[in-house]
Structures are given as structure tokens and as C-alpha cells.
FIDRENLO-93972 format. One record per residue (C-alpha): residue number from 1; x, y, z. Coordinates in Angstrom, 1 decimal. Each point is the difference from the previous one (the first is absolute). Example, Ala and Ser with C-alpha at 12.3 -4.5 7.8 and 13.67 -1.06 7.14 Angstrom:
BEGIN
+------+--------+--------+--------+
! resi !     xx !     yy !     zz !
+------+--------+--------+--------+
!    1 !   12.3 !   -4.5 !    7.8 !
!    2 !    1.4 !    3.4 !   -0.7 !
+------+--------+--------+--------+
END
This chain:
BEGIN
+------+--------+--------+--------+
! resi !     xx !     yy !     zz !
+------+--------+--------+--------+
!    1 !  139.1 !    3.3 !   42.5 !
!    2 !   -0.2 !    1.7 !    3.4 !
!    3 !   -3.0 !    1.2 !    2.0 !
!    4 !   -0.3 !    3.8 !    0.3 !
!    5 !    0.8 !   -0.4 !    3.7 !
!    6 !    3.3 !   -1.9 !   -0.7 !
!    7 !    0.9 !    2.4 !   -2.8 !
!    8 !   -0.3 !    2.9 !    2.4 !
!    9 !    2.0 !   -1.8 !    2.7 !
!   10 !    2.7 !   -0.8 !   -2.5 !
!   11 !    0.4 !    3.4 !   -1.5 !
!   12 !   -0.6 !    2.6 !    2.8 !
!   13 !    3.0 !    0.9 !    2.0 !
!   14 !   -0.8 !    3.1 !    1.9 !
!   15 !    0.3 !    0.2 !    3.8 !
!   16 !   -2.7 !   -2.1 !    1.7 !
!   17 !   -0.5 !   -2.5 !   -2.9 !
!   18 !    1.1 !   -3.6 !    0.5 !
!   19 !    2.5 !    0.1 !   -2.9 !
!   20 !    1.2 !    3.4 !    1.2 !
!   21 !    0.8 !   -1.5 !    3.4 !
!   22 !    1.7 !   -2.9 !   -1.8 !
!   23 !    2.3 !    2.2 !   -2.0 !
!   24 !    0.9 !    2.0 !    3.1 !
!   25 !    1.6 !   -3.0 !    1.5 !
!   26 !    2.8 !    0.2 !   -2.6 !
!   27 !    2.8 !    2.3 !   -0.7 !
!   28 !   -0.9 !    1.9 !   -3.2 !
!   29 !    2.4 !    1.5 !   -2.6 !
!   30 !   -1.4 !    3.5 !   -0.6 !
!   31 !    2.7 !    2.2 !   -1.5 !
!   32 !    3.5 !    0.0 !   -1.6 !
!   33 !    2.5 !    1.5 !    2.3 !
!   34 !    1.2 !    2.3 !   -2.7 !
!   35 !   -3.3 !    1.9 !    0.4 !
!   36 !    1.4 !    1.3 !    3.2 !
!   37 !    3.6 !    0.6 !   -1.0 !
!   38 !    1.2 !    2.4 !    2.7 !
!   39 !   -0.7 !    1.0 !    3.6 !
!   40 !   -2.4 !    2.9 !    0.4 !
!   41 !   -1.1 !   -0.4 !   -3.6 !
!   42 !   -3.5 !    0.6 !   -1.3 !
!   43 !   -2.7 !   -2.4 !    1.3 !
!   44 !   -1.6 !   -2.4 !   -2.4 !
!   45 !   -3.7 !   -1.0 !   -0.4 !
!   46 !   -0.7 !   -3.7 !    0.7 !
!   47 !   -3.2 !   -1.9 !   -0.1 !
!   48 !   -0.3 !   -3.7 !    1.1 !
!   49 !   -3.0 !   -2.1 !    1.0 !
!   50 !   -2.2 !    3.1 !   -0.5 !
!   51 !    1.9 !    2.1 !    2.5 !
!   52 !    1.4 !    3.4 !   -1.1 !
!   53 !    3.4 !    0.4 !    1.5 !
!   54 !    3.1 !    2.1 !   -0.4 !
!   55 !    3.6 !   -1.2 !    0.2 !
!   56 !    3.1 !    2.0 !    0.9 !
!   57 !    3.7 !   -0.6 !    1.0 !
!   58 !    0.9 !    2.0 !    3.1 !
!   59 !    3.2 !    1.8 !    0.9 !
!   60 !    1.6 !   -3.3 !    1.3 !
!   61 !   -1.0 !   -2.0 !   -3.1 !
!   62 !   -3.0 !   -1.7 !    1.7 !
!   63 !   -3.0 !   -0.6 !   -2.1 !
!   64 !   -3.5 !    1.0 !    1.3 !
!   65 !   -3.3 !   -1.1 !   -1.6 !
!   66 !   -2.8 !    2.1 !    1.5 !
!   67 !   -3.7 !    0.6 !   -0.4 !
!   68 !   -0.1 !    2.6 !   -2.8 !
!   69 !   -2.1 !    2.5 !    2.0 !
!   70 !    0.9 !    2.0 !    3.1 !
!   71 !   -2.4 !   -1.0 !    2.9 !
!   72 !   -0.4 !    3.7 !    0.9 !
!   73 !   -2.3 !    1.1 !   -2.9 !
!   74 !    0.8 !   -2.5 !   -2.7 !
!   75 !    2.4 !    1.9 !   -2.1 !
!   76 !    2.2 !   -2.0 !   -2.3 !
!   77 !    3.5 !   -0.9 !    1.3 !
!   78 !    1.2 !   -0.4 !   -3.5 !
!   79 !    0.5 !    3.8 !    0.2 !
!   80 !    2.0 !   -0.4 !    3.2 !
!   81 !    3.4 !    1.3 !    0.8 !
!   82 !    2.5 !   -2.9 !    0.5 !
!   83 !    2.4 !    1.4 !    2.6 !
!   84 !    1.9 !   -0.9 !    3.1 !
!   85 !   -1.2 !   -3.6 !    0.3 !
!   86 !   -3.7 !    0.6 !   -0.7 !
!   87 !   -2.6 !    1.0 !   -2.4 !
!   88 !   -1.7 !    3.4 !    0.8 !
!   89 !   -3.5 !    0.8 !   -1.2 !
!   90 !    0.2 !    3.4 !   -1.8 !
!   91 !   -3.5 !    1.0 !    1.2 !
!   92 !    0.6 !    0.4 !    3.7 !
!   93 !    3.5 !   -1.4 !    0.5 !
!   94 !   -0.8 !   -3.2 !    1.8 !
!   95 !    3.0 !   -2.4 !   -0.5 !
!   96 !    0.1 !   -3.8 !    0.0 !
!   97 !    3.0 !   -2.4 !    0.2 !
!   98 !    0.3 !   -3.2 !   -2.0 !
!   99 !   -1.9 !   -1.9 !    2.8 !
!  100 !   -3.0 !    2.3 !   -0.3 !
!  101 !    0.7 !    1.8 !    3.3 !
!  102 !   -0.9 !    3.7 !    0.1 !
!  103 !    3.3 !    1.6 !    1.0 !
!  104 !   -0.9 !    3.7 !   -0.4 !
!  105 !   -3.2 !    2.0 !    0.2 !
!  106 !    1.1 !    3.7 !   -0.4 !
!  107 !   -3.6 !    1.2 !   -0.4 !
!  108 !   -0.7 !   -1.0 !    3.7 !
!  109 !    1.3 !    1.7 !    3.1 !
!  110 !    3.5 !   -1.0 !    1.0 !
!  111 !   -1.2 !   -1.6 !    3.3 !
!  112 !   -2.6 !   -2.1 !   -1.8 !
!  113 !    0.3 !   -3.8 !    0.0 !
!  114 !   -2.5 !   -0.5 !   -2.7 !
!  115 !    2.6 !   -1.3 !   -2.5 !
!  116 !    0.7 !   -2.9 !    2.3 !
!  117 !   -3.5 !   -1.3 !   -0.6 !
!  118 !    0.1 !    0.2 !   -3.8 !
!  119 !    1.3 !   -3.0 !   -2.0 !
!  120 !   -0.3 !   -0.3 !   -3.7 !
!  121 !   -0.4 !   -3.5 !   -1.7 !
!  122 !    3.5 !   -1.1 !   -0.9 !
!  123 !    1.2 !   -3.3 !   -1.4 !
!  124 !    3.5 !   -1.4 !    0.5 !
!  125 !    2.2 !   -0.1 !   -3.1 !
!  126 !    3.1 !   -2.1 !   -0.8 !
!  127 !    2.3 !    0.6 !   -3.0 !
!  128 !    1.3 !   -3.1 !   -1.7 !
!  129 !    1.6 !   -0.4 !   -3.4 !
!  130 !   -1.2 !    3.3 !   -1.3 !
!  131 !   -3.6 !   -0.5 !    1.2 !
!  132 !   -2.0 !    1.6 !    2.8 !
!  133 !   -2.2 !   -2.5 !    1.8 !
!  134 !   -2.6 !    0.8 !    2.5 !
!  135 !   -2.0 !   -2.0 !    2.6 !
!  136 !   -3.6 !    1.2 !    0.5 !
!  137 !   -1.1 !   -2.7 !    2.5 !
!  138 !   -0.4 !   -0.2 !    3.7 !
!  139 !    2.7 !   -2.5 !    0.9 !
!  140 !    2.6 !    1.6 !    2.2 !
!  141 !    2.8 !   -0.5 !   -0.7 !
!  142 !   -0.8 !   -0.6 !   -3.7 !
!  143 !    1.1 !   -3.4 !   -1.5 !
!  144 !    3.2 !   -0.2 !   -2.0 !
!  145 !    0.1 !    1.1 !   -3.6 !
!  146 !   -0.6 !   -2.9 !   -2.5 !
!  147 !    3.1 !   -1.5 !   -1.5 !
!  148 !   -1.1 !    0.4 !   -3.6 !
!  149 !    3.0 !   -0.7 !   -2.1 !
!  150 !   -0.3 !    3.0 !   -2.3 !
!  151 !    0.2 !    2.2 !    3.1 !
!  152 !    3.2 !   -1.6 !    1.2 !
!  153 !    2.3 !   -0.1 !   -3.1 !
!  154 !    2.5 !    2.7 !   -0.7 !
!  155 !   -1.1 !    3.1 !   -1.9 !
!  156 !    1.7 !   -1.0 !   -3.2 !
!  157 !   -2.0 !   -3.2 !   -0.1 !
!  158 !   -3.5 !    1.6 !    0.1 !
!  159 !   -2.2 !    2.5 !   -1.8 !
!  160 !   -2.9 !    1.5 !    1.8 !
!  161 !   -2.7 !    2.2 !   -1.6 !
!  162 !   -3.4 !    1.4 !    1.0 !
!  163 !   -3.2 !    0.4 !   -2.1 !
!  164 !   -3.5 !    1.0 !    1.0 !
!  165 !   -2.7 !   -2.3 !   -1.4 !
!  166 !   -3.6 !    1.2 !    0.0 !
!  167 !   -1.8 !   -3.0 !    1.3 !
!  168 !   -0.3 !   -2.1 !    3.1 !
!  169 !    3.1 !   -1.8 !    1.3 !
!  170 !   -1.5 !   -3.5 !   -0.4 !
!  171 !   -0.8 !    0.1 !   -3.7 !
!  172 !    3.6 !    1.2 !   -0.6 !
!  173 !    1.4 !   -2.8 !    2.1 !
!  174 !   -2.2 !   -2.6 !   -1.7 !
!  175 !    1.4 !    1.0 !   -3.4 !
!  176 !    3.6 !   -0.9 !    1.0 !
!  177 !   -0.9 !   -3.5 !    1.4 !
!  178 !   -1.9 !   -0.8 !   -3.1 !
!  179 !    2.4 !   -1.9 !   -2.3 !
!  180 !   -2.5 !   -0.7 !   -2.7 !
!  181 !   -0.3 !    3.6 !   -1.3 !
!  182 !    3.7 !    0.4 !   -1.1 !
!  183 !   -0.4 !   -2.1 !   -3.1 !
!  184 !   -2.8 !    2.4 !   -1.1 !
!  185 !    0.3 !    3.5 !    1.4 !
!  186 !    3.8 !    0.3 !   -0.3 !
!  187 !    0.5 !   -1.9 !   -3.2 !
!  188 !    0.7 !    1.0 !   -3.6 !
!  189 !   -1.8 !   -1.2 !   -3.1 !
!  190 !    2.8 !    0.7 !   -2.5 !
!  191 !    2.3 !   -2.8 !    1.2 !
!  192 !    2.6 !    2.3 !    1.5 !
!  193 !    0.3 !   -0.7 !    3.7 !
!  194 !    2.7 !    2.6 !    0.6 !
!  195 !    2.3 !   -1.0 !    2.8 !
!  196 !   -2.1 !   -3.0 !    0.9 !
!  197 !   -1.7 !    1.9 !    2.8 !
!  198 !   -2.5 !   -2.8 !    0.1 !
!  199 !    1.1 !   -3.7 !    0.0 !
!  200 !   -0.9 !   -1.6 !   -3.3 !
!  201 !   -2.1 !   -2.6 !    1.9 !
!  202 !   -2.3 !    2.8 !    1.2 !
!  203 !   -0.7 !    0.8 !   -3.7 !
!  204 !   -0.4 !   -3.6 !   -1.3 !
!  205 !   -2.0 !   -1.4 !    2.9 !
!  206 !   -2.6 !    2.7 !    0.8 !
!  207 !   -2.0 !   -2.1 !    2.5 !
!  208 !    2.3 !   -0.8 !    2.9 !
!  209 !   -1.0 !   -2.5 !    2.7 !
!  210 !    0.0 !    1.9 !    3.3 !
!  211 !    0.8 !   -1.6 !    3.3 !
!  212 !    0.1 !    1.9 !    3.3 !
!  213 !    1.4 !   -0.6 !    3.4 !
!  214 !   -0.6 !    1.8 !    3.3 !
!  215 !    3.2 !    0.9 !    1.8 !
!  216 !    1.1 !    1.8 !    3.2 !
!  217 !    0.7 !    3.2 !   -2.0 !
!  218 !   -3.1 !   -0.1 !   -2.2 !
!  219 !   -0.7 !   -2.0 !   -3.2 !
!  220 !    2.2 !   -1.6 !   -2.6 !
!  221 !   -1.5 !   -0.2 !   -3.5 !
!  222 !    1.5 !   -2.5 !   -2.5 !
!  223 !   -0.9 !    0.3 !   -3.7 !
!  224 !    0.9 !   -3.1 !   -2.0 !
!  225 !    0.5 !    0.2 !   -3.8 !
!  226 !    0.9 !   -2.6 !   -2.6 !
!  227 !    3.7 !    0.3 !   -1.0 !
!  228 !    0.7 !   -3.3 !   -1.8 !
!  229 !   -0.7 !   -3.7 !    0.2 !
!  230 !    1.9 !   -0.5 !    3.3 !
!  231 !   -0.2 !    3.3 !    1.8 !
!  232 !   -2.3 !    2.7 !    1.3 !
!  233 !    0.8 !    3.7 !    0.4 !
!  234 !   -1.0 !    1.1 !    3.5 !
!  235 !   -0.4 !    3.7 !    0.8 !
!  236 !   -0.2 !    0.5 !    3.8 !
!  237 !   -1.5 !    3.3 !    1.1 !
!  238 !    0.0 !    1.0 !    3.7 !
!  239 !   -2.6 !    2.0 !    1.9 !
!  240 !    1.5 !    1.1 !    3.3 !
!  241 !   -2.4 !    1.5 !    2.5 !
!  242 !   -1.3 !    2.6 !    0.2 !
!  243 !    0.5 !    1.4 !   -3.6 !
!  244 !    3.3 !   -1.1 !   -1.5 !
!  245 !    0.3 !   -1.9 !   -3.3 !
!  246 !    3.1 !   -1.6 !   -1.5 !
!  247 !    0.4 !   -1.2 !   -3.6 !
!  248 !    2.9 !   -2.1 !   -1.3 !
!  249 !    2.7 !    1.0 !   -2.5 !
!  250 !   -0.6 !   -0.3 !   -3.7 !
!  251 !    1.8 !    1.2 !   -3.0 !
!  252 !    3.4 !    1.5 !   -0.2 !
!  253 !    0.2 !    1.5 !    3.5 !
!  254 !    0.2 !   -2.6 !    2.7 !
!  255 !   -1.7 !    1.7 !    2.9 !
!  256 !   -3.0 !   -0.1 !    2.2 !
!  257 !   -2.7 !    2.7 !   -0.1 !
!  258 !   -3.1 !    0.8 !    1.9 !
!  259 !   -2.1 !    2.6 !    1.7 !
!  260 !   -1.2 !    1.2 !    3.4 !
!  261 !   -3.6 !    1.0 !   -0.8 !
!  262 !   -0.4 !    2.6 !    2.8 !
!  263 !   -3.5 !    1.4 !    0.3 !
!  264 !    0.0 !    3.8 !   -0.1 !
!  265 !   -3.7 !   -0.1 !    0.5 !
!  266 !   -2.7 !   -2.4 !   -1.2 !
!  267 !    0.2 !    1.4 !   -3.6 !
!  268 !    3.7 !    0.6 !   -0.5 !
!  269 !    3.0 !   -2.2 !    0.5 !
!  270 !    3.7 !    0.8 !    0.3 !
!  271 !    1.6 !   -2.5 !   -2.3 !
!  272 !    3.4 !   -0.4 !    1.6 !
!  273 !    2.0 !   -2.0 !   -2.5 !
!  274 !    3.3 !   -1.8 !    0.8 !
!  275 !    2.4 !   -1.8 !   -2.3 !
!  276 !    3.1 !   -1.7 !    1.4 !
!  277 !    2.6 !   -2.6 !   -0.4 !
!  278 !    0.8 !   -2.0 !    3.1 !
!  279 !    3.8 !   -0.2 !   -0.6 !
!  280 !    1.1 !    2.4 !   -2.8 !
!  281 !   -0.3 !    3.7 !   -0.9 !
!  282 !   -2.6 !    1.0 !   -2.6 !
!  283 !    1.6 !    1.0 !   -3.2 !
!  284 !    0.1 !    3.6 !   -1.4 !
!  285 !   -2.1 !   -0.9 !   -3.0 !
!  286 !   -2.5 !   -1.6 !    2.2 !
!  287 !   -0.3 !    3.0 !    2.2 !
!  288 !   -0.3 !    2.3 !   -3.0 !
!  289 !   -2.8 !   -2.1 !   -1.3 !
!  290 !   -2.0 !    0.4 !    3.2 !
!  291 !    0.7 !    3.7 !    0.2 !
!  292 !   -0.7 !    0.9 !   -3.6 !
!  293 !   -2.1 !   -2.7 !   -1.4 !
!  294 !    0.6 !   -1.5 !   -3.4 !
!  295 !   -0.9 !    1.8 !   -3.3 !
!  296 !   -2.9 !    1.8 !    1.5 !
!  297 !   -1.3 !   -3.1 !    1.9 !
!  298 !    0.0 !   -0.6 !    3.8 !
!  299 !    1.5 !   -2.9 !    1.8 !
!  300 !   -1.4 !   -1.1 !    3.4 !
!  301 !    1.5 !    3.2 !    1.5 !
!  302 !   -1.4 !    3.5 !   -0.5 !
!  303 !    2.6 !    1.7 !   -2.2 !
!  304 !    1.0 !    3.7 !    0.4 !
!  305 !   -1.9 !    0.8 !   -3.2 !
!  306 !   -3.1 !   -1.9 !    1.1 !
!  307 !   -0.8 !    2.4 !    2.8 !
!  308 !   -2.2 !    3.0 !    0.0 !
!  309 !    1.5 !    3.3 !    1.1 !
!  310 !    0.2 !    0.0 !    3.8 !
!  311 !   -3.1 !    1.2 !    1.8 !
!  312 !    1.1 !    1.0 !    3.5 !
!  313 !   -3.6 !    0.2 !    1.2 !
!  314 !   -0.4 !   -3.8 !   -0.1 !
!  315 !    1.6 !   -2.7 !    2.0 !
!  316 !    2.7 !   -1.7 !   -2.1 !
!  317 !   -0.5 !    2.9 !   -2.4 !
!  318 !    3.1 !   -0.9 !   -2.1 !
!  319 !   -1.1 !   -3.6 !   -0.7 !
!  320 !   -3.3 !    0.5 !   -1.8 !
!  321 !    0.3 !   -1.5 !   -3.5 !
!  322 !   -0.8 !    1.7 !   -3.3 !
!  323 !   -1.5 !   -3.2 !   -1.3 !
!  324 !   -3.4 !    0.0 !    1.7 !
!  325 !   -3.7 !   -0.4 !   -0.4 !
!  326 !   -0.4 !    3.6 !   -1.5 !
!  327 !    2.0 !   -1.0 !   -3.1 !
!  328 !   -0.9 !   -3.7 !   -0.2 !
!  329 !    3.6 !   -0.8 !    1.0 !
!  330 !    1.2 !    1.2 !   -3.4 !
!  331 !   -1.6 !   -3.0 !   -1.7 !
!  332 !    1.2 !   -0.3 !   -3.6 !
!  333 !   -2.4 !   -1.8 !   -2.2 !
!  334 !    2.4 !   -0.3 !   -2.9 !
!  335 !    2.6 !   -1.6 !    2.3 !
!  336 !   -2.8 !   -2.3 !    1.3 !
!  337 !   -0.7 !   -1.2 !   -3.5 !
!  338 !    3.6 !   -0.5 !   -1.1 !
!  339 !    2.3 !   -0.5 !    2.9 !
!  340 !   -1.3 !   -0.2 !    3.6 !
!  341 !   -2.9 !   -2.1 !    1.3 !
!  342 !   -1.2 !    2.9 !    2.2 !
!  343 !    1.2 !    3.1 !   -1.9 !
!  344 !    0.9 !    1.5 !    3.4 !
!  345 !    3.6 !    1.2 !    0.2 !
!  346 !    1.8 !   -2.0 !    2.7 !
!  347 !   -0.4 !   -2.6 !    2.7 !
!  348 !   -1.2 !    2.0 !    3.0 !
!  349 !   -2.2 !    2.2 !   -2.2 !
!  350 !   -1.7 !   -3.1 !   -1.3 !
!  351 !   -0.5 !   -1.3 !    3.5 !
!  352 !   -1.2 !    3.3 !    1.4 !
!  353 !   -2.4 !    0.6 !   -2.9 !
!  354 !   -1.8 !   -3.3 !    0.5 !
!  355 !   -0.1 !    0.2 !    3.8 !
!  356 !   -1.2 !    3.6 !    0.1 !
!  357 !   -2.6 !   -0.7 !   -2.6 !
!  358 !   -1.7 !   -2.3 !    2.6 !
!  359 !   -0.9 !    3.2 !    1.9 !
!  360 !    1.5 !    1.6 !    3.1 !
!  361 !   -1.2 !   -3.0 !    2.0 !
!  362 !   -0.8 !   -3.1 !   -2.0 !
!  363 !   -3.4 !   -1.5 !    0.5 !
!  364 !    0.8 !   -3.7 !    0.5 !
!  365 !   -3.6 !   -1.1 !    0.4 !
!  366 !   -0.4 !   -0.4 !   -3.7 !
!  367 !    3.2 !   -1.8 !   -0.9 !
!  368 !    0.2 !   -3.3 !   -1.9 !
!  369 !    3.3 !   -1.5 !    1.2 !
!  370 !    1.8 !   -2.9 !   -1.8 !
!  371 !    2.6 !   -2.6 !    0.8 !
!  372 !    2.9 !    2.5 !   -0.6 !
!  373 !   -1.4 !    2.2 !    2.7 !
!  374 !    0.9 !   -2.5 !    2.7 !
!  375 !    2.8 !    2.1 !    1.4 !
!  376 !   -2.2 !    3.1 !    0.3 !
!  377 !   -2.8 !   -2.0 !    1.7 !
!  378 !    2.5 !   -1.4 !    2.5 !
!  379 !    1.6 !    3.4 !    0.7 !
!  380 !   -3.5 !    1.5 !    0.7 !
!  381 !   -0.9 !   -2.8 !    2.3 !
!  382 !    3.2 !    0.3 !    1.9 !
!  383 !   -0.4 !    3.7 !    0.5 !
!  384 !   -3.6 !   -0.3 !    1.1 !
!  385 !    0.8 !   -2.8 !    2.4 !
!  386 !    3.0 !    1.8 !    1.6 !
!  387 !   -1.9 !    3.3 !    0.4 !
!  388 !   -2.8 !   -1.8 !    1.7 !
!  389 !    2.3 !   -1.9 !    2.2 !
!  390 !    1.6 !    3.2 !    1.1 !
!  391 !   -3.4 !    1.6 !    0.7 !
!  392 !   -1.4 !   -3.0 !    1.9 !
!  393 !    3.0 !   -1.3 !    1.9 !
!  394 !    2.8 !    2.6 !   -0.4 !
!  395 !    2.1 !   -2.5 !   -2.0 !
!  396 !    2.6 !    1.7 !   -2.3 !
!  397 !    1.5 !   -2.0 !   -2.8 !
!  398 !    3.7 !   -1.2 !    0.3 !
!  399 !    1.2 !    2.4 !   -2.7 !
!  400 !   -1.0 !    2.9 !    2.2 !
!  401 !    2.0 !   -1.2 !    3.0 !
!  402 !    2.9 !   -2.1 !   -1.2 !
!  403 !    2.3 !    1.8 !   -2.5 !
!  404 !    1.5 !   -3.3 !   -1.2 !
!  405 !   -3.3 !   -1.3 !   -1.4 !
!  406 !    0.3 !    2.5 !   -2.8 !
!  407 !    3.3 !   -1.4 !   -1.4 !
!  408 !   -1.5 !   -1.3 !   -3.2 !
!  409 !    0.8 !    0.1 !   -3.7 !
!  410 !   -2.0 !   -0.6 !   -3.2 !
!  411 !    1.3 !   -2.3 !   -2.6 !
!  412 !   -0.5 !   -1.2 !   -3.6 !
!  413 !    1.3 !   -3.6 !   -0.5 !
!  414 !   -0.1 !   -3.0 !   -2.3 !
!  415 !   -1.0 !   -3.2 !    1.8 !
!  416 !   -0.5 !   -3.6 !   -1.1 !
!  417 !   -3.7 !   -0.7 !   -0.5 !
!  418 !   -0.1 !   -2.5 !    2.9 !
!  419 !    1.6 !    2.4 !    2.5 !
!  420 !   -2.0 !    1.3 !    3.0 !
!  421 !    0.3 !    3.8 !   -0.6 !
!  422 !   -0.2 !    1.0 !    3.7 !
!  423 !    3.0 !   -2.2 !    0.9 !
!  424 !    2.0 !    0.6 !   -3.1 !
!  425 !   -0.2 !    3.8 !    0.3 !
!  426 !    0.7 !    0.1 !    3.7 !
!  427 !    3.8 !    0.5 !   -0.4 !
!  428 !   -0.6 !    3.1 !   -2.1 !
!  429 !   -2.8 !    1.9 !    1.7 !
!  430 !    1.7 !    0.6 !    3.3 !
!  431 !    1.9 !    3.3 !   -0.1 !
!  432 !    3.3 !   -1.2 !    1.5 !
!  433 !    3.5 !   -0.6 !   -1.3 !
!  434 !    0.7 !   -0.6 !   -3.7 !
!  435 !   -2.2 !    1.2 !   -2.7 !
!  436 !   -1.2 !   -3.2 !   -1.5 !
!  437 !   -2.7 !   -0.3 !   -2.7 !
!  438 !   -0.6 !   -1.3 !   -3.5 !
!  439 !   -1.2 !    2.2 !   -2.8 !
!  440 !   -0.9 !   -1.3 !   -3.5 !
+------+--------+--------+--------+
END
């Protein structure tokens, strides 16, 4: 368990908080580029780390990410006119470029220099591989973007989707680095493990032995399961600072998946899911599965049918799911009795239902953690230590400064029982060159 003080430090990310300062040392993925498809198109509401922002693509194709409110009288710039390389407030016509400079103030006399003293909060943006990234920290110039492999492969080798999750970012992240829950929450009870989405060892050995390793990028979590008299099945999950998780391939599709768990605010998270293959295109059937789900059930990606109708008044208004707390995530008690352990229709829905049921911000002061929670314990300690080191000594972690540190993969592999798992998996977990792994 954590103290109330440590729980607050871990979960609060607004400006002025230790974890908020920590997050602001990293480039953050905040939007799909397709949200701003054309120059001078409509601006888009964005919210990240508790800050209300508005994004727009100007006449020259540059992306601006500005404070959502005009500094004149606070009117919303979401209503603004995107024209002639700037966003113009419709209340009094004040206009701002992508850098936040006030470039026109038609409500003031022509000889006035007042506009030269007005600057709107603006964050630099970079577009890479269909994603808009922003840097909200003070380092000038900002550090390089992280070389996360999913953000470097060609378009045909990746699938990216967004989903809003109604809970704090940390309890969402903890769910994905927890290998022990898969054999329960995501399992069936009727014997039909369709598509082998979960390795059989996760179903037969439900109490994995967890070992953890601090790394330059974050934490490596190894889950060991019995797989025969001479071998163990090792499932290696990666936690890459500040909020990335990677899980290894399993089942028919040989790919890596994971999330960026981007805090919208302290009670909502942008679940930015990526699935990719390091060397080959994703198949058409695979992409259809992610986009449409399977027989009314969700995969790890939010399907088109899994969304609520778009609400343009909300940040990320097209990515709020129809499976939510208000309808108990469409829990089917008959299916729970006869087919599915949880009765909840699909992978991400099962995860989100459990994580959101903990409350908007989980109270970790009353937890009772076991041996299979070792990865979660280590990730918390790492985050708390790094946030405190930044606050006390100005020390940023390597993954915030050196893009090469983030070149890492997750892996599922069979190893001899006497093998040292850290050494034996080393050739597979570095995201370089050939795609080498072993899947049962």
C-alpha cells in the first residue's frame, strides 16, 4: 500500500505538482494528425495534464496548441476563426499565431503596440507517424522525440486508436503491467479460447512468479509460468517512462501492442493504443478486427461501434466509449455463467471496467498487495523516486533526454528452466534489426 501523501504525488499531474513537472519533461502524444486534416480547418479541443487547450493547423500547415481561452476576456478560442496563419477570437478579433504571439488586435487603435505585449501559452508540436506530439516543459530547445518503435515503423505496420478512460492514469497503467490478471479477467470458462488470444500457460498456471528489473527506460517485468518439465514460459512486459506499456505477441497475430496512458486530467485518461509489427504490414483481417471488433466484442482497440456518438463539447469527444459505468460495461450475467469468466464483452472493456470501478483516483492506502504485484510496486517506486529526484536536484530520467533509450520491445518466450531470463531475453528486447522472438 501507499501513504496518502505518496498516492497523491503519484496520481496528481496538474501544473505545479511534482508528477506534473515530471511529465512535462517528456514529449507527449496528444492527438492523431487526422484530427487536423487540412490547413485553416476547424480547431479541436484538447486537454492534457489538466490544461484546457485548443489545437489548429494554420494556413502553412503548422500545428498550434494554445491555451483554450483568449487572454483578453477569457472567451473560448474553440469558436475561433482559423485564417491567414492564425486563430482569431470571434469575441473581439484578437488573433494568435501557432507560437502564441498576438499578431492582430483590431479592437485597439491602429497605432497601439498593446498586441506586442500579449502572448498566449503555446506548446511546440511535432507531427510524426500520424501522431501530434507536444512538449510542455521549460527546456529550450526541447529534447528530441523518443524513438519508440511503434512511432517509427511505416503506416501499414501499425494501428493507432484513442479511447477515453474515466479514471486516473496510474491505475490504467498498472492494469497493463499486471500479467496475473489475464488468466482470470480475459479468460473463458467454456473451454473455447478463440484465436488463442491468451497463451495457454496463462490459463493453466494462474499464479506466475514475477521478477522485476530497473532499467534506463523504466522497468522490465518478467512473469514466469510452468510450461513443461524442462522449460518455463516467460512473458516480458515493459514499462517505459513516463507512461508507456508494451505487451508481447500472443495468439494468431504476431505483433506488439501497448498504450500511452496520457493524463487528460487526474480523473480521465487518454488511452492511446498502438499495435505494430516491426518488419511486416498488419493484415487486412487484423485491421478489420481492431476497427469492428469481433461478434459484438471488443479487442484491445476501441472499435467504431464501441463509441458513443461524438460530443463536440468534450475534449476527445469522438472517443468516449459506449461501454461505461452507467451501463455496467454491458455485463451479461448469462455469458458470465456459461462462457466468459467476467461476462464483460471484450478485452479493453474488461480492463476499463475493473480499473474504473476503483474510483476516479484509486485509494491505495487500503490495498493488500501480493507477490504477483511486484511489477506494480516497482513501477510506483520508480515514478516516485524519479519525480522526487527532479524536484530536489533537477535530474530528468534518461528516457526524457536520449531518444535511443526507448528502443525496446516486449517478448513472450520459452526458456530452459536453468536459464537466466534477463540475459536470455536480451537479444529480443532491443528494438533493432530483425524481429526475433519465440511464441508458444
